[in-house]
VEXDREN-2710 file (C-alpha; in Angstrom, 1 decimal):
% VEXDREN-2710
k/r/px/py/pz
1/THR/7.6/-0.3/33.0
2/VAL/6.9/2.6/32.3
3/ILE/9.1/5.2/31.0
4/THR/8.4/9.0/32.2
5/GLY/10.5/11.9/31.6
6/THR/11.9/13.8/29.5
7/GLY/15.4/14.7/27.7
8/ALA/18.2/13.8/30.3
9/MET/15.8/12.9/33.3
10/ILE/14.4/9.5/32.3
11/LYS/13.0/6.9/34.3
12/ALA/12.0/3.7/35.0
13/GLU/9.0/2.6/36.8
14/ALA/7.9/-0.9/38.1
15/ALA/6.1/-1.9/40.2
16/PRO/7.4/-5.1/42.0
17/SER/7.0/-8.6/40.6
18/ILE/7.1/-11.8/40.9
19/ALA/8.3/-14.1/37.3
20/THR/7.6/-17.2/37.9
21/THR/4.3/-17.7/40.3
22/THR/3.8/-21.4/40.0
23/TYR/6.4/-23.5/42.3
24/PRO/6.0/-27.4/42.9
25/MET/6.3/-28.9/46.4
26/THR/8.7/-31.8/47.1
27/ALA/8.5/-33.2/50.9
28/ASP/11.8/-32.3/53.1
29/THR/12.5/-29.7/50.4
30/ALA/12.6/-25.7/50.7
31/ILE/11.6/-23.3/47.8
32/GLU/12.9/-20.3/46.6
33/ILE/11.3/-17.5/45.1
34/PRO/13.3/-14.8/43.3
35/VAL/11.6/-11.4/43.7
36/ASP/11.8/-8.2/41.8
37/LEU/11.5/-5.3/44.1
38/GLY/10.4/-2.9/40.7
39/ALA/12.1/0.6/40.0
40/GLY/11.6/4.2/40.4
41/ASP/8.1/5.3/42.8
42/LEU/6.4/2.6/42.2
43/ALA/9.4/0.3/44.2
44/ALA/8.8/-1.7/47.0
45/GLU/12.1/-1.8/49.6
46/LYS/11.1/-5.1/50.6
47/VAL/9.0/-8.1/50.9
48/SER/6.7/-7.2/53.6
49/HIS/4.0/-10.3/54.2
50/VAL/4.3/-14.0/53.4
51/MET/0.5/-14.9/53.8
52/ASP/-1.4/-17.8/54.2
53/PRO/-4.2/-17.9/50.9
54/THR/-6.9/-16.4/53.6
55/GLY/-4.5/-13.7/54.6
56/ALA/-4.7/-14.7/58.3
57/PHE/-1.2/-15.9/58.9
58/ASP/1.9/-14.1/58.2
59/TYR/4.5/-17.0/57.7
60/LEU/7.6/-14.0/57.5
61/SER/7.0/-13.5/60.9
62/ASP/8.7/-17.1/61.7
63/ALA/11.2/-17.9/60.3
64/GLN/10.6/-21.7/60.8
65/TYR/8.0/-21.4/57.5
66/ALA/9.6/-18.4/55.5
67/THR/12.7/-16.1/55.3
68/TYR/12.9/-12.7/52.6
69/ASP/17.0/-12.5/51.6
70/ALA/17.0/-8.6/51.0
71/ASP/20.8/-9.3/49.7
72/ASN/19.0/-11.8/47.0
73/LYS/16.2/-10.7/46.7
74/LYS/14.5/-13.8/47.7
75/VAL/11.5/-15.2/49.4
76/THR/12.7/-19.1/51.1
77/LEU/10.0/-21.1/51.7
78/THR/11.2/-23.4/54.5
79/ALA/11.3/-27.5/53.8
80/ALA/9.1/-27.3/57.2
81/MET/6.6/-24.8/56.0
82/VAL/6.6/-27.1/52.7
83/ASN/6.0/-30.1/54.5
84/ALA/2.7/-27.6/56.5
85/CYS/1.4/-27.2/53.1
86/ILE/1.6/-30.6/51.8
87/SER/-0.7/-32.3/54.8
88/GLY/-2.9/-29.0/55.0
89/ASN/-3.6/-28.9/51.5
90/VAL/-1.8/-25.5/51.3
91/PRO/-2.5/-24.5/47.1
92/SER/-0.5/-20.8/47.3
93/ILE/0.8/-18.0/49.4
94/LYS/0.1/-14.4/49.1
95/ILE/3.9/-12.4/48.8
96/VAL/3.3/-8.8/50.0
97/PHE/5.4/-5.7/49.2
98/ASN/6.0/-2.2/51.1
99/ASP/5.6/-0.6/48.1
100/SER/2.8/2.4/48.1
101/ALA/0.4/0.1/46.6
102/SER/1.0/-2.8/49.1
103/THR/1.1/-4.8/45.4
104/GLU/0.2/-8.7/46.5
105/ILE/1.0/-11.5/44.7
106/SER/-0.3/-15.1/44.6
107/VAL/1.8/-17.8/44.2
108/THR/0.4/-21.3/43.6
109/LEU/2.1/-24.1/45.3
110/THR/1.8/-27.4/43.6
111/LYS/1.9/-31.1/44.7
END
């Protein structure tokens, strides 16, 4: 976090982040990933993509795989997606925010 400004005009600046970036996968169990959208000019308005490790597929485009809850600021990987990641040996996903830098954070999925 960077504090900018002087006097009464102090504004916190923080890029989007994810506090926990490794999650164990359990068959038939969804994974909830809390996200921080950041603050000030560096902040995002939302999570824009949940990608496979290669960036070829956006799981967020299909609610059977992943959803973003804006009110509770979390990404949920559905049980169906977790099962597909286990069977397909998918080691991670990339969560992409819609901030000006298009912040991309890798989340490791372990068996």
